C-alpha positions in Angstrom: 256.8 247.7 66.4 258.0 245.2 63.8 256.1 241.9 63.6 257.8 238.9 65.2 258.1 237.1 61.9 259.8 240.0 59.9 263.2 238.3 60.1 261.7 235.4 58.0 260.6 237.7 55.2 263.7 239.1 53.5 261.7 240.6 50.6 259.4 242.4 52.9 262.4 243.7 54.9 263.9 245.0 51.6 260.6 246.7 50.6 260.3 248.4 54.0 263.9 249.7 53.7 263.3 250.9 50.2 260.2 252.7 51.2 262.0 254.3 54.1 264.9 255.6 52.0 262.6 256.9 49.3 260.4 258.7 51.8 263.4 260.3 53.6 265.0 261.4 50.3 268.1 259.3 50.9 267.5 257.6 47.6 266.6 258.8 44.1 265.5 256.2 41.6 266.7 256.2 38.0 265.1 252.9 37.2 261.6 251.9 36.2 258.7 252.4 37.0 258.4 255.8 35.4 256.1 257.3 38.1 259.1 257.4 40.5 256.5 257.2 43.4 255.4 260.8 42.7 251.8 260.9 43.9 251.3 264.4 42.5 251.2 263.1 38.9 248.6 260.3 38.9 247.7 260.1 42.6 248.2 257.7 45.5 247.9 254.6 43.3 251.7 254.6 42.8 252.6 254.7 46.5 254.5 251.6 47.5 255.0 250.4 43.9 258.6 249.4 44.0 260.3 247.1 41.5 262.3 244.1 42.4 265.3 245.1 40.2 266.8 248.4 41.3 264.0 248.8 43.9 264.2 246.1 46.6 267.9 245.7 45.8 270.4 246.8 43.2 269.8 245.1 39.9 272.9 242.8 40.3 271.9 241.8 43.8 268.1 241.4 43.6 268.0 237.8 42.4 269.9 236.7 45.5 267.4 238.4 47.8 264.5 236.7 45.9 266.1 233.3 46.0 266.7 233.6 49.7 263.0 234.2 50.3 262.0 231.4 47.9 264.4 228.9 49.6 262.8 229.6 53.0 259.3 229.1 51.5 260.5 225.8 49.9 261.9 224.6 53.2 258.6 225.4 55.1 256.6 223.4 52.5 259.0 220.4 52.3 259.9 221.2 48.7 263.3 221.6 47.1 262.3 224.1 44.5 260.2 227.2 44.8 259.5 230.3 42.7 257.3 233.3 43.5 255.2 234.8 40.7 253.6 238.1 40.1 251.4 236.5 37.4 249.1 234.6 39.6 248.3 230.9 39.4 247.8 231.5 35.7 251.5 231.9 35.3 252.2 228.8 37.4 249.8 226.6 35.4 251.3 227.7 32.1 254.9 227.2 33.4 254.1 223.7 34.7 252.5 222.8 31.3 255.7 223.9 29.6 257.8 221.7 32.0 256.0 218.4 31.8 256.5 217.2 28.2 257.1 217.9 24.5 254.7 219.2 21.9 252.4 216.4 21.0 252.7 214.6 24.3 249.6 213.4 26.1 248.6 214.5 29.6 245.7 213.5 31.8 243.7 216.7 32.8 240.9 217.5 35.1 238.1 218.9 32.9 237.0 221.4 35.5 240.4 223.1 35.4 240.7 226.8 35.0 241.2 228.3 31.5 244.9 229.0 32.4 245.5 225.2 32.4 243.9 224.9 29.0 245.9 227.8 27.6 249.0 226.2 29.1 248.2 223.2 27.0 248.1 225.5 23.9 251.4 227.0 24.7 253.1 223.7 25.3 251.4 221.8 22.5 250.1 219.1 24.8 247.1 216.8 24.1 244.7 216.5 26.9 242.8 213.3 27.9 240.1 214.6 30.1 238.9 213.1 33.4 235.7 214.6 34.9 234.9 214.6 38.6 231.5 213.3 39.7 228.8 215.7 40.6 227.5 215.6 44.2 223.8 214.7 43.8 222.5 216.7 46.8 224.4 220.0 46.1 225.1 219.9 42.4 228.8 220.7 43.2 231.7 219.0 41.5 233.6 216.5 43.7 237.3 216.0 43.4 238.6 213.9 40.6 238.5 210.2 41.7 241.8 208.3 41.9 240.2 205.4 40.1 239.4 207.6 37.1 243.0 208.9 37.0 244.3 205.3 37.2 242.0 204.2 34.4 243.1 207.1 32.2 246.7 206.3 32.8 246.1 202.7 32.0 244.3 203.7 28.7 247.1 206.2 27.9 250.4 204.6 29.1 252.3 207.3 27.1 250.9 210.1 29.2 253.5 212.4 30.6 251.7 214.0 33.6 248.4 214.3 35.5 247.0 217.8 36.0 244.4 218.1 38.8 242.6 221.1 40.4 242.3 220.8 44.2 240.6 222.5 45.9 237.9 223.3 43.4 236.5 226.8 43.1 233.7 225.7 45.5 236.0 224.1 48.0 235.6 220.4 47.2 238.9 218.4 47.3 240.2 215.3 45.7 241.9 212.5 47.5 245.4 213.6 46.4 247.1 210.9 48.4 245.3 208.2 46.5 245.8 210.0 43.2 249.6 210.4 43.9 249.8 206.7 44.5 248.4 206.1 41.0 250.7 208.6 39.4 253.8 207.1 41.2 252.9 203.7 39.9 252.7 205.1 36.4 256.0 207.0 36.9 254.5 210.4 36.0 254.3 213.6 38.0 251.1 214.9 39.7 250.7 218.6 39.1 248.0 220.4 41.2 246.4 223.7 40.6 245.7 224.7 44.2 245.0 228.4 43.4 242.4 228.5 46.1 244.3 226.4 48.6 247.3 228.4 49.9 245.9 228.2 53.4 245.4 224.4 53.4 247.4 222.4 55.9 247.6 225.4 58.3 245.0 224.0 60.7 244.0 220.4 61.7 240.4 221.1 60.6 241.4 221.7 57.0 242.5 219.3 54.3 246.3 219.0 54.1 248.3 221.1 51.7 248.4 219.4 48.3 252.2 219.2 48.5 252.0 217.3 51.7 249.5 214.9 50.1 252.0 213.7 47.5 251.8 216.2 44.7 255.0 216.6 42.7 254.2 220.2 41.7 251.8 222.8 43.1 250.8 226.3 42.3 248.8 228.4 44.8 247.6 232.0 44.7 248.8 233.8 47.8 246.4 236.7 47.0 243.2 234.6 47.0 243.1 233.2 50.6 246.2 234.8 52.1 246.9 238.6 52.6 249.2 239.1 49.6 248.8 241.7 46.9 246.8 240.7 43.8 248.6 238.4 41.4 251.0 237.0 44.0 251.5 233.2 43.6 253.8 230.4 44.8 255.1 227.5 42.7 256.5 224.4 44.5 258.1 221.2 43.1 260.1 218.2 43.9 263.1 217.8 41.6 265.3 214.9 40.6 267.9 216.1 43.2 265.5 214.9 45.9 264.1 211.9 44.0 261.4 213.8 42.2 260.4 213.7 38.6 261.1 217.3 37.5 264.4 218.7 36.1 265.2 221.9 38.0 266.7 223.6 34.9 263.5 222.8 32.9 261.3 224.2 35.6 263.3 227.4 35.7 263.2 227.8 32.0 259.5 227.2 31.9 258.9 229.8 34.6 261.0 232.4 32.9 259.4 231.7 29.5 256.0 232.9 30.8 257.1 235.5 33.3 257.5 239.3 33.1 261.1 240.6 33.2 259.8 243.6 35.3 258.4 241.9 38.4 256.8 244.0 41.1 258.8 244.1 44.2 255.8 245.0 46.2 253.9 241.9 45.0 256.8 239.7 45.7 257.4 241.2 49.1 253.7 240.7 50.0 253.9 237.0 49.0 257.0 236.6 51.3 255.2 238.4 54.1 252.0 236.3 53.8 254.0 233.1 53.9 256.1 234.2 56.9 252.9 235.3 58.7 251.3 231.9 58.1 254.4 230.1 59.3 254.4 232.1 62.5 250.7 232.4 63.3 248.8 230.4 60.7 247.0 227.9 63.0 245.6 230.7 65.2 244.6 233.0 62.3 242.9 230.1 60.4 241.3 228.7 63.5 239.6 232.1 64.1 238.6 232.2 60.4 237.0 228.7 60.6 235.0 229.8 63.7 233.7 232.9 61.8 232.7 230.8 58.8 231.0 228.2 61.1 228.9 230.9 62.8 227.9 232.3 59.4 226.8 228.9 58.3 224.7 228.6 61.4 222.9 231.8 60.6 222.3 230.9 57.0 221.1 227.4 57.8 218.4 229.1 59.8 216.8 230.1 56.5 214.5 227.3 55.4 215.6 225.7 52.2 219.0 227.4 52.1 222.0 224.9 51.8 225.4 225.8 53.1 227.6 222.7 52.9 230.6 221.9 55.0 232.9 218.9 55.2 230.2 216.8 56.8 228.5 216.6 53.4 231.6 215.4 51.5 233.7 213.4 54.0 236.9 214.1 56.0 239.5 215.9 53.9 237.2 216.4 51.0 236.1 220.0 51.6 237.7 223.2 52.7 235.7 224.4 55.7 237.0 227.9 55.4 235.0 228.2 52.2 231.5 229.7 52.4 229.3 228.3 49.7 225.6 229.2 49.6 223.0 227.2 47.5 219.8 229.1 46.9 217.7 226.6 44.9 216.0 225.1 47.9 214.8 228.5 49.1 213.6 229.5 45.7 215.6 232.8 45.7 217.5 233.9 42.7 221.2 234.3 43.7 221.7 237.2 41.2 218.9 239.1 42.8 220.4 238.5 46.2 223.7 239.6 44.9 222.2 242.9 43.7 220.7 243.4 47.2 224.0 242.9 48.8 225.7 245.2 46.3 223.3 248.0 47.3 224.6 247.5 50.8 228.2 247.8 49.7 228.8 244.0 50.0 230.6 242.5 47.0 230.6 238.7 46.4 233.2 236.8 44.5 230.6 234.8 42.6 226.9 234.9 42.1 224.6 233.1 39.8 221.0 231.9 40.1 221.7 228.9 42.3 225.1 229.6 43.8 226.7 232.4 45.9 230.4 232.3 46.9 231.5 235.1 49.2 235.3 234.8 49.8 235.9 235.1 53.5 239.6 235.1 54.6 241.6 235.6 57.7 241.6 239.4 56.9 237.8 239.5 57.7 236.8 240.2 61.3 233.9 238.9 63.3 231.7 241.9 62.6 232.2 241.8 58.9 231.4 238.1 58.5 228.4 238.3 60.8 227.1 241.3 58.9 227.5 239.5 55.6 225.6 236.4 57.0 222.7 238.5 58.3 222.4 240.6 55.1 222.5 237.5 52.9 219.9 235.7 55.1 217.6 238.7 55.1 217.8 239.0 51.3 217.1 235.3 50.7 214.0 235.5 52.9 212.8 238.7 51.1 213.1 236.9 47.7 211.9 233.5 48.7 209.9 231.6 46.2 209.0 228.0 45.3 212.0 225.6 45.7 213.8 224.6 42.5 215.6 221.3 41.7 219.4 221.5 42.1 220.9 222.4 38.8 224.7 221.9 38.5 226.6 224.8 37.1 227.4 224.6 33.4 231.2 224.9 34.1 231.3 221.4 35.6 228.3 219.6 34.1 228.7 219.7 30.3 230.5 216.9 28.4 232.3 217.5 25.1 234.5 215.5 22.8 238.1 216.6 21.9 238.4 216.6 18.1 241.7 218.6 17.8 244.4 219.4 20.3 243.9 222.8 21.9 247.0 224.1 20.1 245.8 222.9 16.7 242.4 224.6 17.2 244.0 227.8 18.6 246.1 228.3 15.5 243.6 226.9 12.9 241.8 229.0 10.4 238.5 230.0 12.0 235.2 231.5 11.1 232.3 233.1 12.9 229.0 231.3 12.9 225.7 232.1 14.5 224.9 230.4 17.8 222.2 228.3 16.1 224.7 227.0 13.5 227.5 226.1 16.0 226.3 222.7 17.2 228.5 219.9 15.8 231.3 222.3 14.8 234.8 222.4 16.4 235.3 225.2 18.8 238.1 227.7 18.2 237.8 229.9 21.3 237.3 229.7 25.1 233.9 230.5 26.3 233.4 230.4 30.1 231.0 231.8 32.7 233.3 233.8 35.0 233.7 233.1 37.8 234.7 230.3 38.1 236.6 230.6 34.7 236.2 226.9 33.8 235.6 226.7 30.0 232.3 225.3 28.8 233.5 225.6 25.2 237.2 225.2 24.6 239.5 225.1 21.5 239.5 221.7 19.8 236.2 220.4 21.4 233.1 219.6 19.4 230.4 222.0 20.3 227.2 220.3 21.6 223.7 221.6 21.8 223.9 220.9 25.5 226.8 223.2 26.0 225.2 225.9 23.9 222.0 225.7 25.9 223.9 225.8 29.2 225.8 228.9 28.2 222.6 230.6 26.9 220.8 229.9 30.2 223.8 231.3 32.2 223.9 234.4 30.0 220.2 235.0 30.2 220.3 234.6 34.0 222.8 237.5 34.1 226.1 235.6 34.4 229.2 237.2 32.9 230.4 235.3 29.9 234.2 235.7 29.6 236.9 235.3 27.0 234.4 234.8 24.1 234.8 237.0 21.0 231.0 237.7 21.4 230.1 237.7 25.1 226.5 238.3 24.0 226.5 234.7 22.5 224.9 235.7 19.2 227.9 234.1 17.5 230.8 231.7 18.2 234.2 231.2 16.6 234.7 227.7 15.1 237.5 225.9 13.1 236.9 226.5 9.4 235.8 223.3 7.7 237.8 222.1 4.7 236.1 223.2 1.4 
């Protein structure tokens, strides 16, 4: 039986019809992809992989089907411009960077942004003026960027062309976007929000509002992170000048196309369409059930002495995503990486694990039994590995301060050399070095490398964290801008 919301998902309807025709032999494809859905060649992995062009619709007609789905998504969100992406929020962040200014322009940027924001600055040639969110003293987690800090940065840099903020953060904390948007409107610049982890926000009264409803001028969300879309599916929303916004629609379209693939997956696009239609029809009920599962899991984990499992009560109304399960192990003395290995042996995979922080991603696709089993296994492992409590130590990704010496673009294209880790302090970084997850750079192109940042990365590496993007993930060397002779 077809779901009751299928009529509001034209891309999904097109995918289902394409699958039916391929399966019945009514249609033979003489377009890409080259596997032609033949599972006898490389296996079941190709089943369902249908392109947009020539797959969901004839090449000349496919754009119209896609635009129909995007228009419906825009209407639901109260936007007048929407694009779906098969490149994740990474694509969205890069596209918005290309849309906000000219090479050399200044933008105000949240320093706890994902690497994709920073590389968007490289592509667009923008110069960042960083604002750093405060650290919550009791948990060591980053709070949302403060509106007062954004206002001060705009006052100090009246030539700034945009403000780029991450909300919610990787660990679920949220900024007061309404207050920030008031500051950006006074300055006459757009507020662009990386809400990769917030596609579900605004779907239930116990959650913070969706960033677009809080006054953001442009938002990118990953439908594959918290909603049931295929990996890499994302949604971009904006207000354009046609409705009194600050973005030019043609510029937005050109920016999206500049960073997009010309061979988008119809399956990924259809899954985004389906996830959004599902949420429009049943989001409050589905997310309400999710919130209850996460609350019960928190109750179990809080029964372990010393374990901290924060919710919105720790941060204030609207400042935390209560669907996010974040577990802080320092007070119990357990090593989160050891706990993670315990869970892995049971077939339970976590999104993030380091010594003091565990982040299992729980979504509306998880059922009561799965979430309860996770909470019990996690609690049992922490008790097994209990030790003396440790002080709260903020993650290196949001606790290290550095100075911008060159623009990210200048440093990215500069002549570089490789130096030992011990020689790097004081030099200008030429690469991205980040513990992943969360993918927030500790060292970034154009920033002066500090001993503090080097030590924080070394500690993370030695504790077993994955170091991403670095030319030398073992941290024996680092790439720096070559000094003038």
